[in-house]
C-alpha positions in Angstrom: 7.7 56.8 -19.0 8.3 54.0 -16.6 5.8 52.5 -14.1 7.7 53.7 -11.0 7.5 57.3 -12.3 3.8 56.9 -13.1 3.2 55.4 -9.6 4.9 58.4 -8.0 2.6 60.7 -9.9 -0.5 58.8 -9.2 0.3 58.5 -5.5 0.9 62.2 -5.4 -2.5 62.9 -7.0 -4.3 60.6 -4.7 -2.6 62.0 -1.7 -3.3 65.6 -2.6 -6.8 65.3 -4.1 -8.2 63.0 -1.5 -6.0 63.7 1.6 -4.7 60.2 1.8 -1.3 59.8 3.5 1.2 59.0 0.7 2.9 56.3 2.7 -0.4 54.4 2.9 -0.7 54.2 -0.9 0.8 51.1 -2.4 0.4 49.5 -5.8 -1.9 46.9 -4.3 -4.1 49.5 -2.6 -7.8 49.0 -3.5 -9.1 52.4 -4.6 -12.5 51.8 -2.9 -11.8 49.5 0.0 -8.4 50.8 1.1 -8.4 54.4 0.0 -12.1 55.1 0.4 -12.5 56.6 -3.1 -16.0 56.6 -4.7 -17.1 57.0 -8.3 -17.0 60.9 -8.1 -13.4 60.6 -6.8 -12.6 58.3 -9.7 -13.8 60.9 -12.2 -11.5 63.5 -10.5 -8.6 61.1 -10.7 -9.3 60.5 -14.4 -9.3 64.2 -15.0 -5.9 64.5 -13.4 -4.6 61.5 -15.5 -5.8 63.2 -18.6 -3.9 66.3 -17.7 -0.8 64.2 -16.9 -0.9 62.1 -20.1 -2.3 64.9 -22.4 -4.7 62.3 -23.8 -8.5 61.9 -23.6 -9.5 58.9 -21.7 -12.7 57.0 -22.4 -14.6 56.0 -19.3 -14.7 52.4 -20.6 -10.9 52.3 -20.3 -11.2 52.7 -16.5 -14.2 50.5 -15.8 -12.1 47.6 -14.6 -9.7 49.7 -12.6 -9.8 48.5 -8.9 -6.2 49.1 -7.6 -3.5 51.7 -7.8 -1.6 49.2 -9.9 -4.5 49.1 -12.4 -4.3 52.9 -12.7 -0.6 52.8 -13.3 -0.9 50.0 -15.9 -3.6 52.0 -17.8 -1.5 55.1 -17.8 1.6 53.1 -18.9 -0.4 51.6 -21.7 -1.7 55.0 -22.8 1.8 56.7 -22.7 3.7 53.8 -24.3 1.6 53.1 -27.3 3.7 51.4 -30.0 3.0 52.5 -33.5 3.7 50.1 -36.4 
């Protein structure tokens, strides 16, 4: 899955779950400062991401997430794991 597809999904989740206008959500939006999401909201977002990816996500994997781009990158990494 490509990053633009992931971004569209994440933007839809944020817009629906937290009633944030979709057009105000960009890759550079700060989850806390720009979108007013708190730690409880982050947990809700992680649950949606787990449903989307079909993978269990460890909380440590999202500790450094600050922007929508960070979320997209983490999902991209989870869904595009290369096996050797």
